[in-house]
RODO-2510 file (C-alpha; in nm, 4 decimals, decimal comma):
residues 579
     n   res          X          Y          Z
     1     m    -7,2046    10,9038   -21,6430
     2     l    -7,0463    10,9698   -21,9829
     3     k    -6,9552    10,6009   -22,0095
     4     s    -7,3142    10,4869   -21,9440
     5     y    -7,4438    10,7592   -22,1775
     6     w    -7,2194    10,6318   -22,4562
     7     r    -7,3221    10,2717   -22,3780
     8     d    -7,6896    10,3634   -22,4036
     9     c    -7,6309    10,5445   -22,7334
    10     r    -7,4578    10,2439   -22,8905
    11     k    -7,7174     9,9981   -22,7682
    12     y    -8,0030    10,2212   -22,8896
    13     w    -7,8358    10,2617   -23,2278
    14     k    -7,7832     9,8858   -23,2635
    15     i    -8,1292     9,7706   -23,1579
    16     v    -8,3562    10,0451   -23,2949
    17     e    -8,1569    10,1459   -23,6063
    18     p    -8,3070    10,4971   -23,6104
    19     s    -8,3129    10,7320   -23,9098
    20     k    -7,9922    10,9407   -23,9094
    21     l    -8,1545    11,2076   -24,1245
    22     l    -8,4563    11,2534   -23,8949
    23     l    -8,2378    11,2734   -23,5838
    24     c    -8,0075    11,5282   -23,7514
    25     v    -8,3041    11,7469   -23,8475
    26     y    -8,4407    11,7153   -23,4933
    27     f    -8,0972    11,8127   -23,3539
    28     v    -8,0769    12,1268   -23,5699
    29     f    -8,4209    12,2587   -23,4756
    30     d    -8,3756    12,1684   -23,1098
    31     l    -8,0402    12,3504   -23,1110
    32     i    -8,2084    12,6637   -23,2493
    33     c    -8,4803    12,6341   -22,9828
    34     y    -8,2244    12,6068   -22,7004
    35     a    -8,0170    12,8962   -22,8439
    36     c    -8,3272    13,1161   -22,8444
    37     e    -8,3989    13,0256   -22,4817
    38     i    -8,0428    13,1189   -22,3811
    39     a    -8,0678    13,4498   -22,5674
    40     k    -8,3930    13,5650   -22,4046
    41     p    -8,2533    13,6719   -22,0594
    42     f    -7,9524    13,8337   -22,2282
    43     v    -8,1690    14,0362   -22,4699
    44     a    -8,4053    14,1257   -22,1818
    45     s    -8,1067    14,2696   -21,9906
    46     l    -8,0156    14,4754   -22,2971
    47     i    -8,3707    14,6168   -22,3090
    48     i    -8,3525    14,7159   -21,9416
    49     g    -8,0058    14,8685   -21,9940
    50     a    -8,1314    15,0767   -22,2879
    51     l    -8,4291    15,1937   -22,0804
    52     m    -8,1990    15,2913   -21,7939
    53     n    -7,9969    15,4978   -22,0428
    54     q    -8,3224    15,6442   -22,1810
    55     d    -8,2253    15,5312   -22,5309
    56     s    -8,5687    15,4745   -22,6862
    57     d    -8,4463    15,3814   -23,0354
    58     t    -8,2141    15,1123   -22,9029
    59     t    -8,4879    14,9925   -22,6665
    60     y    -8,7307    14,9401   -22,9572
    61     i    -8,4667    14,7534   -23,1555
    62     y    -8,3944    14,5208   -22,8611
    63     i    -8,7689    14,4661   -22,8091
    64     l    -8,7989    14,3598   -23,1744
    65     v    -8,5003    14,1290   -23,1287
    66     y    -8,6598    13,9812   -22,8157
    67     c    -8,9882    13,9202   -23,0025
    68     a    -8,7973    13,7517   -23,2852
    69     v    -8,6106    13,5310   -23,0365
    70     a    -8,9323    13,4435   -22,8509
    71     l    -9,1144    13,3616   -23,1766
    72     g    -8,8162    13,1583   -23,2943
    73     s    -8,8216    12,9650   -22,9681
    74     r    -9,1933    12,8861   -22,9957
    75     a    -9,1793    12,8028   -23,3682
    76     t    -8,8847    12,5625   -23,3333
    77     e    -9,0492    12,4097   -23,0248
    78     i    -9,3594    12,3294   -23,2312
    79     i    -9,1434    12,1844   -23,5097
    80     t    -8,9433    11,9685   -23,2658
    81     w    -9,2657    11,8339   -23,1139
    82     r    -9,3833    11,7276   -23,4580
    83     l    -9,0453    11,5795   -23,5402
    84     y    -9,0509    11,3977   -23,2061
    85     s    -9,3791    11,2302   -23,3048
    86     i    -9,2340    11,1269   -23,6414
    87     v    -8,9080    10,9910   -23,4944
    88     a    -9,0734    10,8060   -23,2040
    89     g    -9,3514    10,6705   -23,4270
    90     r    -9,1063    10,5420   -23,6877
    91     d    -8,8816    10,3783   -23,4282
    92     c    -9,1791    10,2181   -23,2516
    93     l    -9,3107    10,0661   -23,5762
    94     r    -8,9613     9,9435   -23,6617
    95     l    -8,9378     9,7692   -23,3251
    96     h    -9,2839     9,6179   -23,3821
    97     d    -9,1531     9,4610   -23,7031
    98     k    -8,8368     9,3344   -23,5337
    99     i    -9,0268     9,1760   -23,2443
   100     f    -9,2819     9,0197   -23,4814
   101     n    -9,0106     8,8739   -23,7052
   102     k    -8,8323     8,7389   -23,3981
   103     v    -9,1428     8,5772   -23,2516
   104     i    -9,2212     8,3777   -23,5652
   105     n    -8,8725     8,2212   -23,5447
   106     i    -8,8543     8,1344   -23,1744
   107     d    -8,8649     7,7828   -23,0334
   108     g    -9,0124     7,6222   -22,7247
   109     g    -8,7189     7,7332   -22,5089
   110     f    -8,8158     8,0996   -22,5410
   111     t    -9,0843     8,0935   -22,2738
   112     r    -8,8538     7,9027   -22,0411
   113     e    -8,6027     8,1901   -22,0497
   114     i    -8,8391     8,4870   -22,0818
   115     k    -9,1612     8,4812   -21,8802
   116     k    -9,4810     8,5244   -22,0774
   117     g    -9,5837     8,8145   -21,8518
   118     r    -9,2531     8,9917   -21,9108
   119     f    -9,2769     8,9335   -22,2844
   120     m    -9,6290     9,0795   -22,3030
   121     n    -9,5294     9,3823   -22,0936
   122     t    -9,2284     9,4320   -22,3203
   123     v    -9,4496     9,4280   -22,6288
   124     n    -9,7120     9,6571   -22,4738
   125     d    -9,5013     9,9120   -22,2810
   126     d    -9,1319     9,8881   -22,3569
   127     l    -9,1482     9,9374   -22,7334
   128     f    -9,2783    10,2932   -22,7141
   129     n    -9,0488    10,3766   -22,4210
   130     v    -8,7460    10,2810   -22,6274
   131     s    -8,8652    10,4735   -22,9334
   132     e    -8,8215    10,7991   -22,7357
   133     i    -8,4554    10,7440   -22,6430
   134     g    -8,3080    10,9139   -22,9516
   135     t    -8,4822    11,2484   -22,8964
   136     y    -8,4132    11,2407   -22,5206
   137     m    -8,0413    11,1877   -22,5842
   138     i    -8,0316    11,4900   -22,8141
   139     e    -8,2153    11,7019   -22,5566
   140     l    -7,9790    11,5835   -22,2809
   141     f    -7,6757    11,6766   -22,4879
   142     l    -7,8092    12,0232   -22,5751
   143     a    -7,9262    12,0954   -22,2195
   144     t    -7,5790    12,0023   -22,0918
   145     l    -7,4188    12,2212   -22,3590
   146     q    -7,6212    12,5263   -22,2505
   147     i    -7,4847    12,5389   -21,8951
   148     p    -7,1192    12,6247   -21,9837
   149     v    -7,2495    12,8826   -22,2328
   150     i    -7,4544    13,0538   -21,9613
   151     i    -7,1689    13,0294   -21,7095
   152     a    -6,9415    13,1934   -21,9681
   153     i    -7,1923    13,4779   -22,0221
   154     v    -7,2262    13,5380   -21,6467
   155     g    -6,8500    13,5030   -21,5975
   156     s    -6,7849    13,7723   -21,8556
   157     y    -6,9559    14,0155   -21,6171
   158     n    -6,8486    13,8726   -21,2808
   159     v    -6,6487    13,5555   -21,2038
   160     l    -6,7827    13,5293   -20,8454
   161     f    -7,1399    13,4919   -20,9630
   162     a    -7,0341    13,2384   -21,2272
   163     v    -6,8617    13,0301   -20,9574
   164     l    -7,1647    13,0567   -20,7245
   165     i    -7,4097    12,9501   -20,9970
   166     t    -7,1788    12,6647   -21,1026
   167     t    -7,1486    12,5396   -20,7434
   168     s    -7,5245    12,5472   -20,6846
   169     a    -7,5858    12,3645   -21,0157
   170     i    -7,3330    12,0902   -20,9346
   171     i    -7,4644    12,0281   -20,5798
   172     y    -7,8267    12,0342   -20,6988
   173     f    -7,7433    11,7859   -20,9768
   174     l    -7,5505    11,5453   -20,7514
   175     v    -7,8298    11,5258   -20,4915
   176     c    -8,0997    11,4727   -20,7540
   177     d    -7,8897    11,2287   -20,9560
   178     r    -7,8225    11,0076   -20,6538
   179     a    -8,1930    10,9972   -20,5714
   180     d    -8,2716    10,9175   -20,9353
   181     r    -8,0238    10,6271   -20,9458
   182     n    -8,1872    10,4670   -20,6421
   183     f    -8,5299    10,5374   -20,7871
   184     n    -8,4450    10,3529   -21,1112
   185     i    -8,3169    10,0473   -20,9244
   186     l    -8,6531    10,0239   -20,7503
   187     w    -8,8414    10,0995   -21,0720
   188     e    -8,6734     9,7992   -21,2380
   189     k    -8,7749     9,5780   -20,9459
   190     k    -9,1307     9,7080   -20,9754
   191     r    -9,1309     9,6108   -21,3435
   192     e    -9,0301     9,2575   -21,2435
   193     e    -9,3284     9,2399   -21,0086
   194     d    -9,5482     9,3746   -21,2904
   195     d    -9,4219     9,0840   -21,5013
   196     n    -9,4995     8,8357   -21,2224
   197     y    -9,8488     8,9791   -21,1872
   198     s    -9,9131     8,9613   -21,5629
   199     s    -9,7898     8,6016   -21,5721
   200     l   -10,0150     8,5075   -21,2805
   201     i   -10,3223     8,6707   -21,4347
   202     g   -10,2482     8,5059   -21,7701
   203     q   -10,2163     8,1627   -21,6092
   204     v   -10,5417     8,2103   -21,4175
   205     a   -10,7233     8,3199   -21,7341
   206     d   -10,5867     8,0231   -21,9334
   207     g   -10,6749     7,7699   -21,6629
   208     l   -10,9864     7,9284   -21,5147
   209     q   -11,1868     7,6078   -21,5248
   210     e   -10,9163     7,4162   -21,3368
   211     v   -10,8774     7,7022   -21,0873
   212     k   -11,2449     7,6777   -20,9989
   213     s   -11,2658     7,2977   -21,0112
   214     f   -10,9674     7,2304   -20,7844
   215     n   -11,0217     7,5252   -20,5486
   216     m   -10,6854     7,6798   -20,6326
   217     l   -10,8034     8,0304   -20,5418
   218     p   -10,6658     8,0440   -20,1818
   219     r   -10,3168     7,9415   -20,2943
   220     l   -10,3256     8,1787   -20,5902
   221     r   -10,4416     8,4571   -20,3594
   222     k   -10,1354     8,3954   -20,1366
   223     k    -9,9117     8,4154   -20,4415
   224     l   -10,0798     8,7414   -20,5419
   225     n   -10,0309     8,8813   -20,1906
   226     v    -9,6577     8,8086   -20,2065
   227     i    -9,6344     8,9994   -20,5369
   228     q    -9,8431     9,2882   -20,3975
   229     n    -9,6363     9,3137   -20,0780
   230     r    -9,3081     9,3309   -20,2688
   231     y    -9,4536     9,5817   -20,5136
   232     g    -9,5860     9,7971   -20,2286
   233     a    -9,2486     9,7971   -20,0498
   234     y    -9,0669     9,9022   -20,3664
   235     y    -9,3276    10,1711   -20,4339
   236     k    -9,2872    10,3306   -20,0879
   237     k    -8,9088    10,3468   -20,1211
   238     e    -8,9448    10,4779   -20,4760
   239     r    -9,1674    10,7637   -20,3587
   240     r    -8,9089    10,8571   -20,0935
   241     y    -8,6441    10,9096   -20,3604
   242     r    -8,8960    11,0998   -20,5708
   243     r    -8,9526    11,3278   -20,2692
   244     i    -8,5797    11,3923   -20,2393
   245     w    -8,5691    11,4812   -20,6066
   246     g    -8,8892    11,6836   -20,6180
   247     l    -8,9013    11,8550   -20,2759
   248     d    -8,5878    11,8213   -20,0636
   249     s    -8,3590    11,9353   -20,3465
   250     k    -8,5553    12,2596   -20,3652
   251     f    -8,3930    12,3662   -20,0345
   252     i    -8,0581    12,3626   -20,2140
   253     y    -8,1963    12,5828   -20,4884
   254     y    -8,3628    12,8296   -20,2513
   255     g    -8,0572    12,8379   -20,0237
   256     f    -7,8213    12,9307   -20,3063
   257     q    -8,0799    13,1682   -20,4518
   258     t    -8,1000    13,3550   -20,1183
   259     l    -7,7209    13,3743   -20,0965
   260     l    -7,7052    13,4975   -20,4557
   261     y    -7,9665    13,7678   -20,3886
   262     i    -7,7752    13,8928   -20,0828
   263     i    -7,4475    13,9197   -20,2728
   264     l    -7,6195    14,0813   -20,5726
   265     v    -7,7845    14,3442   -20,3529
   266     v    -7,4510    14,4220   -20,1848
   267     f    -7,2862    14,4642   -20,5245
   268     l    -7,5754    14,6803   -20,6478
   269     i    -7,5702    14,9080   -20,3406
   270     n    -7,1941    14,9522   -20,3709
   271     g    -7,2268    15,0410   -20,7385
   272     k    -7,0327    14,7354   -20,8568
   273     l    -7,3284    14,5962   -21,0556
   274     e    -7,5929    14,7463   -21,2787
   275     l    -7,9608    14,6607   -21,2336
   276     n    -7,9991    14,5060   -21,5798
   277     i    -7,7031    14,2715   -21,5172
   278     l    -7,8503    14,1760   -21,1779
   279     i    -8,1810    14,0817   -21,3440
   280     m    -7,9957    13,8803   -21,6099
   281     i    -7,7908    13,6869   -21,3493
   282     v    -8,1040    13,6108   -21,1416
   283     a    -8,2829    13,4914   -21,4567
   284     y    -7,9900    13,2737   -21,5627
   285     h    -7,9579    13,1190   -21,2150
   286     q    -8,3267    13,0316   -21,2213
   287     e    -8,2977    12,8988   -21,5777
   288     i    -7,9917    12,6844   -21,5005
   289     i    -8,1389    12,5190   -21,1910
   290     q    -8,5068    12,4902   -21,2768
   291     s    -8,4833    12,4514   -21,6522
   292     y    -8,1444    12,3194   -21,7651
   293     v    -8,0189    12,1168   -21,4661
   294     g    -8,3783    12,0076   -21,4020
   295     e    -8,4080    11,9026   -21,7656
   296     i    -8,0732    11,7212   -21,7549
   297     i    -8,1855    11,5219   -21,4503
   298     s    -8,5253    11,4585   -21,6090
   299     r    -8,3691    11,3393   -21,9359
   300     i    -8,1163    11,1211   -21,7518
   301     d    -8,4078    10,9712   -21,5571
   302     e    -8,6023    10,9116   -21,8793
   303     i    -8,3010    10,7503   -22,0475
   304     r    -8,2274    10,5297   -21,7448
   305     t    -8,5838    10,4000   -21,7260
   306     r    -8,5924    10,3520   -22,1012
   307     y    -8,2577    10,1767   -22,0916
   308     i    -8,4273     9,9180   -21,8677
   309     s    -8,6890     9,8803   -22,1418
   310     l    -8,4080     9,8612   -22,3980
   311     k    -8,2458     9,5721   -22,2093
   312     r    -8,5791     9,3891   -22,1970
   313     i    -8,6245     9,4292   -22,5722
   314     e    -8,2643     9,3233   -22,6285
   315     d    -8,3302     9,0022   -22,4323
   316     v    -8,6091     8,9186   -22,6780
   317     l    -8,4226     9,0171   -22,9950
   318     e    -8,0947     8,8554   -22,8885
   319     y    -8,2580     8,5267   -22,7841
   320     q    -8,0889     8,2417   -22,9673
   321     p    -8,3071     7,9353   -23,0365
   322     k    -8,1729     7,6179   -22,8833
   323     t    -8,2692     7,4340   -23,1986
   324     k    -8,1542     7,4910   -23,5519
   325     n    -8,3908     7,7168   -23,7469
   326     e    -8,1879     7,7631   -24,0628
   327     f    -8,3746     7,6569   -24,3738
   328     g    -8,2434     7,5578   -24,7120
   329     r    -8,3465     7,6659   -25,0584
   330     t    -8,4780     7,3476   -25,2108
   331     g    -8,7903     7,4431   -25,4021
   332     i    -8,9166     7,1026   -25,5161
   333     e    -9,2943     7,0934   -25,5309
   334     n    -9,5468     6,8118   -25,5969
   335     l    -9,4003     6,5895   -25,3281
   336     r    -9,5234     6,2358   -25,2699
   337     g    -9,5272     6,2680   -24,8906
   338     e    -9,2893     5,9873   -24,7931
   339     i    -9,1292     6,0426   -24,4511
   340     e    -8,8258     5,8672   -24,3086
   341     f    -8,6565     5,8978   -23,9693
   342     k    -8,2985     5,7700   -23,9946
   343     n    -8,1402     5,6944   -23,6557
   344     v    -8,2860     6,0100   -23,5027
   345     t    -8,1882     6,1089   -23,1479
   346     l    -8,3152     6,4217   -22,9729
   347     k    -8,1625     6,5555   -22,6531
   348     i    -8,2928     6,8556   -22,4594
   349     g    -8,0326     6,9530   -22,2057
   350     q    -7,8860     6,6266   -22,0810
   351     k    -8,2079     6,4294   -22,1277
   352     k    -8,2697     6,2028   -22,4262
   353     i    -8,6265     6,2537   -22,5451
   354     i    -8,5994     6,0435   -22,8620
   355     n    -8,3422     5,7638   -22,8815
   356     d    -8,2232     5,6247   -23,2181
   357     l    -8,5612     5,6398   -23,3923
   358     s    -8,5756     5,4773   -23,7361
   359     l    -8,9113     5,4767   -23,9126
   360     k    -9,0458     5,4999   -24,2669
   361     i    -9,3956     5,6283   -24,3491
   362     k    -9,5235     5,5634   -24,7002
   363     p    -9,7168     5,8173   -24,9108
   364     h   -10,0906     5,8280   -24,8213
   365     e   -10,0311     5,6053   -24,5216
   366     v   -10,2059     5,6813   -24,1920
   367     m    -9,9524     5,6363   -23,9140
   368     a   -10,0635     5,6592   -23,5501
   369     i    -9,8020     5,7365   -23,2853
   370     v    -9,9084     5,6237   -22,9391
   371     g    -9,7477     5,5721   -22,6027
   372     p    -9,7643     5,6620   -22,2343
   373     p    -9,7168     6,0243   -22,1175
   374     g    -9,3596     6,1443   -22,1731
   375     a    -9,2875     5,8853   -22,4412
   376     g    -9,1832     6,1550   -22,6939
   377     k    -9,4901     6,1545   -22,9202
   378     t    -9,5290     6,5316   -22,9479
   379     m    -9,1538     6,5743   -22,9989
   380     v    -9,1782     6,3560   -23,3090
   381     l    -9,4302     6,6026   -23,4519
   382     d    -9,2194     6,9003   -23,3388
   383     m    -8,9221     6,7598   -23,5299
   384     l    -9,1387     6,7111   -23,8379
   385     l    -9,2460     7,0760   -23,8024
   386     r    -8,8773     7,1772   -23,7657
   387     l    -8,9491     7,3245   -23,4227
   388     q    -8,6922     7,0849   -23,2772
   389     h    -8,3807     6,9682   -23,4581
   390     p    -8,2428     6,6149   -23,4138
   391     t    -7,9258     6,5921   -23,2097
   392     k    -7,8233     6,3001   -23,4305
   393     g    -7,9647     6,1431   -23,7433
   394     k    -8,1811     6,2847   -24,0218
   395     i    -8,5464     6,3234   -24,1146
   396     l    -8,6200     6,2904   -24,4853
   397     l    -8,9173     6,3984   -24,6924
   398     d    -8,9144     6,2201   -25,0286
   399     d    -8,5480     6,1283   -24,9642
   400     i    -8,4506     6,4943   -24,9022
   401     d    -8,3357     6,6219   -24,5625
   402     i    -8,6213     6,8388   -24,4350
   403     d    -8,3736     7,1162   -24,3452
   404     e    -8,2915     7,1517   -24,7144
   405     f    -8,6409     7,2748   -24,8003
   406     s    -8,7148     7,6457   -24,8134
   407     r    -8,9574     7,7753   -24,5536
   408     e    -9,2279     7,8429   -24,8143
   409     i    -9,2130     7,4974   -24,9738
   410     y    -9,1933     7,3078   -24,6452
   411     t    -9,4797     7,4902   -24,4727
   412     s    -9,6959     7,4293   -24,7782
   413     s    -9,6008     7,0595   -24,7730
   414     v    -9,6349     6,9806   -24,4007
   415     a    -9,9304     7,1182   -24,2018
   416     v   -10,0517     7,0566   -23,8463
   417     a   -10,3752     7,0602   -23,6471
   418     n   -10,3008     7,0847   -23,2740
   419     q   -10,4897     6,9516   -22,9738
   420     v   -10,5406     7,3126   -22,8624
   421     p   -10,6558     7,4782   -23,1866
   422     f   -10,5794     7,8420   -23,2547
   423     v   -10,7948     8,0793   -23,4555
   424     f   -10,7706     8,4561   -23,4916
   425     n   -11,0255     8,7106   -23,3697
   426     i   -11,1531     8,7662   -23,7252
   427     s   -11,4225     8,6098   -23,9444
   428     i   -11,4359     8,2366   -24,0177
   429     r   -11,3718     8,3119   -24,3847
   430     d   -11,0663     8,5254   -24,3050
   431     n   -10,9307     8,2496   -24,0819
   432     l   -10,9675     8,0018   -24,3672
   433     s   -10,8182     8,2514   -24,6148
   434     f   -10,4818     8,2229   -24,4431
   435     a   -10,4589     7,8853   -24,6182
   436     d   -10,6678     7,9422   -24,9337
   437     t   -10,8767     8,2417   -25,0443
   438     n   -11,0848     8,0341   -25,2871
   439     i   -11,4391     8,0343   -25,1433
   440     k   -11,5396     7,7113   -25,3175
   441     e   -11,2365     7,5322   -25,1753
   442     q   -11,3154     7,6705   -24,8281
   443     i   -11,6683     7,5315   -24,8460
   444     k   -11,5347     7,1983   -24,9746
   445     a   -11,2879     7,1724   -24,6845
   446     c   -11,5567     7,2596   -24,4294
   447     k   -11,7832     6,9928   -24,5767
   448     t   -11,4974     6,7441   -24,5526
   449     v   -11,4603     6,8049   -24,1790
   450     g   -11,8382     6,8284   -24,1237
   451     i   -11,8556     7,1915   -24,0077
   452     h   -12,0176     7,3515   -24,3157
   453     n   -12,3801     7,2972   -24,2076
   454     f   -12,3150     7,4549   -23,8680
   455     i   -12,1488     7,7603   -24,0259
   456     e   -12,4489     7,8034   -24,2546
   457     t   -12,6794     7,8229   -23,9516
   458     l   -12,4906     8,1254   -23,8157
   459     p   -12,6575     8,4634   -23,8880
   460     q   -12,3618     8,5816   -24,0953
   461     g   -12,2424     8,2400   -24,2101
   462     y   -11,8763     8,2362   -24,3086
   463     n   -11,8533     8,6095   -24,2330
   464     t   -11,9231     8,5474   -23,8634
   465     i   -11,6527     8,7066   -23,6474
   466     l   -11,4918     8,4623   -23,4082
   467     k   -11,4548     8,6270   -23,0693
   468     e   -11,1297     8,6100   -22,8756
   469     n   -11,0324     8,2439   -22,8335
   470     a   -11,3427     8,1633   -23,0471
   471     s   -11,5621     8,1814   -22,7371
   472     n   -11,8789     8,2133   -22,9478
   473     v   -11,8414     7,8566   -23,0843
   474     s   -11,7821     7,5276   -22,9054
   475     g   -11,4382     7,3737   -22,8626
   476     g   -11,5233     7,1048   -23,1162
   477     q   -11,6454     7,3569   -23,3746
   478     k   -11,3306     7,5610   -23,3228
   479     q   -11,1210     7,2467   -23,3756
   480     m   -11,3035     7,1587   -23,6968
   481     i   -11,2499     7,5102   -23,8353
   482     s   -10,8809     7,4690   -23,7527
   483     i   -10,8674     7,1280   -23,9277
   484     a   -11,0479     7,2708   -24,2319
   485     r   -10,7821     7,5427   -24,2483
   486     t   -10,5111     7,2739   -24,2285
   487     i   -10,6695     7,0794   -24,5156
   488     l   -10,6882     7,3963   -24,7273
   489     t   -10,3089     7,4185   -24,7289
   490     n   -10,3098     7,1207   -24,9700
   491     a   -10,0105     6,9898   -24,7792
   492     e    -9,8929     6,6419   -24,8728
   493     v    -9,8313     6,5601   -24,5044
   494     l   -10,0886     6,6288   -24,2321
   495     l    -9,9905     6,6093   -23,8648
   496     l   -10,2826     6,5642   -23,6243
   497     d   -10,1833     6,6142   -23,2626
   498     d   -10,4526     6,4622   -23,0389
   499     i   -10,7230     6,6576   -23,2207
   500     t   -11,0127     6,4887   -23,0376
   501     t   -10,9144     6,6405   -22,6993
   502     s   -11,1490     6,9395   -22,7316
   503     l   -11,4253     6,7609   -22,9244
   504     d   -11,7616     6,6732   -22,7789
   505     p   -11,8666     6,3047   -22,8148
   506     d   -12,0949     6,3673   -23,1149
   507     t   -11,8258     6,5540   -23,3087
   508     a   -11,5574     6,3015   -23,2102
   509     t   -11,7507     6,0216   -23,3796
   510     f   -11,7016     6,2027   -23,7103
   511     v   -11,3188     6,1991   -23,6883
   512     p   -11,2666     5,8324   -23,7991
   513     k   -11,4641     5,9112   -24,1159
   514     l   -11,2502     6,2215   -24,1608
   515     i   -10,9333     6,0104   -24,1395
   516     d   -11,0659     5,7877   -24,4194
   517     r   -11,1212     6,0952   -24,6390
   518     l   -10,7813     6,2459   -24,5644
   519     r   -10,5803     5,9315   -24,6518
   520     k   -10,6890     5,9627   -25,0165
   521     n   -10,4769     6,2748   -25,0745
   522     h   -10,2432     6,2999   -24,7765
   523     t    -9,9884     6,1184   -24,5671
   524     v   -10,1348     6,1408   -24,2153
   525     v    -9,9330     6,1212   -23,8937
   526     l   -10,1525     6,1346   -23,5867
   527     v   -10,0882     6,1314   -23,2153
   528     t   -10,3924     6,0029   -23,0303
   529     k   -10,5260     5,8394   -22,7166
   530     k   -10,8484     5,7242   -22,8845
   531     p   -10,8696     5,3486   -22,9602
   532     e   -11,1095     5,4103   -23,2490
   533     l   -10,8504     5,6325   -23,4217
   534     m   -10,5688     5,3874   -23,3512
   535     a   -10,7782     5,1199   -23,5206
   536     k   -10,8168     5,3416   -23,8308
   537     a   -10,4404     5,3692   -23,8798
   538     d   -10,2624     5,1603   -24,1405
   539     r    -9,9789     5,1188   -23,8908
   540     i    -9,9311     5,2083   -23,5278
   541     v    -9,5991     5,2954   -23,3639
   542     v    -9,5796     5,2401   -22,9891
   543     l    -9,3256     5,4764   -22,8310
   544     n    -9,1940     5,4218   -22,4804
   545     q    -8,9187     5,6338   -22,3237
   546     g    -8,8226     5,7720   -22,6638
   547     k    -8,7813     5,4330   -22,8313
   548     i    -8,9994     5,2301   -23,0653
   549     e    -9,1281     4,9436   -22,8582
   550     a    -9,3504     4,7921   -23,1257
   551     t    -9,5102     4,8613   -23,4645
   552     g    -9,8030     4,6999   -23,6419
   553     t   -10,1774     4,7104   -23,6883
   554     h   -10,4245     4,7437   -23,4049
   555     k   -10,5017     4,3729   -23,4150
   556     a   -10,1350     4,2662   -23,4179
   557     l   -10,0359     4,5000   -23,1348
   558     m   -10,3181     4,3773   -22,9129
   559     h   -10,1409     4,0421   -22,9196
   560     k    -9,7735     4,1396   -22,8985
   561     s    -9,7485     4,4708   -22,7082
   562     e    -9,8250     4,4957   -22,3390
   563     t    -9,7854     4,8751   -22,3484
   564     y   -10,0408     4,8988   -22,6285
   565     r   -10,2897     4,6818   -22,4410
   566     m   -10,2400     4,9035   -22,1343
   567     l   -10,3158     5,2128   -22,3450
   568     q   -10,6361     5,0501   -22,4678
   569     f   -10,7345     4,9583   -22,1135
   570     t   -10,6616     5,3095   -21,9846
   571     a   -10,8671     5,4672   -22,2658
   572     s   -11,1605     5,2309   -22,1980
   573     s   -11,1465     5,3026   -21,8226
   574     r   -11,1438     5,6752   -21,8855
   575     r   -11,4421     5,6470   -22,1184
   576     s   -11,6381     5,4409   -21,8612
   577     h   -11,5545     5,6940   -21,5887
   578     n   -11,6726     5,9870   -21,8030
   579     a   -11,9902     5,8018   -21,8901
***
């Protein structure tokens, strides 16, 4: 147990980095509180002894001492509760910062290793659990320290009773500790099923339309039943071990208590023990089993369950991105926006996603990247966003390796609008202010993308709060707000990843005009399935199985690229089907 206790301490200290000063202050006051609790039965026995000797003056003195001890116990208990709130609150906020800083640096492999449901449960539940470990460890140490002190006090009067109390405490602890170990194994398995349930609910919520359209409910219900059955089985076993701890172990306590009472009465009748000492020994036996050993088991249980939370947090914080996320310090501004891929290869695992890609995009050029599903289009954008790092080759921005740029300069130079736009549950203006707080520039950007007039029709205009997932506006309006925010970054390079996916037909017709406006001040790289957007590009790159199959204008590719003609045919067929 000491080995695991020391392991937990080191891991807690490494991950949480608690305040040494706060924990030391908590330790001191908690030590005083525990010392007062130990002293109370001893002082009470002195009061009874003085009464038996009819020594009123000494009795009054001991009563005053007892009151002082009792008040000291209560006062330090109040202080430790307040300190507990400060320590746990500080540690929880510190972990919030650590998790947040980690999340903004993760890559796409994170969700493949750590389930989304587990991650959300870790953020919601585990952070606060872990923040309590420091105070529980102190309480466990002090509660353990009290037992030999009490045994020594009892032993100074009678060794037999000290041995009896020690034996009952050890047996009581071993039975409860074994039950608690089994309980925690099952509790960890229950947490895994909680994660599975959260993941399932999240997937259903994200794909609710598909769930209803394709009648997925029966299959999802079966999956839910499997999770529920496992959870229920673990819960029943868990309650059995709780019963052993909470009820069955009481027989041990009452059995030893009965034996103790019998021996005490025999000693008292034979004049080998005074009444005040008998009362003190009974009080200490009750304190050791119900308070101190009970508290030790409770604190061990709390630390074990929180250690599970600590491991879950450690998995998040210790996750190492599979791609390089180190950024340089180059602070060159006022870039032209020229992009060059030089013999770029990207492998994920053993699979080549991009194979020896060489491509140059001129400043203010509109480059469309097209190809069949799985061709590597999105990975090209991910590499430009530094979310994926080339296995071989280099990507240059104005003849500088993109990894040489500082995070601040690069994110202000390269911006993206995704096919699934993301906006925060705050006002439209606040969403736009992430990129630029200038109200005139916000209005100008919204006019550029054609969303300004709609915003003006809203009761609160730009101050309208977007509900969660922007459910109070259409998908197209949400996308246009996202694009306006992208434009506000004043980035030299704009990446548009299939931005027409969520647009209604009327809004989609505006996008070709938008492309014409954007090319005046930006280099535009767009991934699209829309023929009308392909036709707007200065050049089109046809990717197939990670390689460039052909490049050229829309007109040239219609003649020389079979893959491109197939993409046009597929897009036309899809449009006819939807019509």
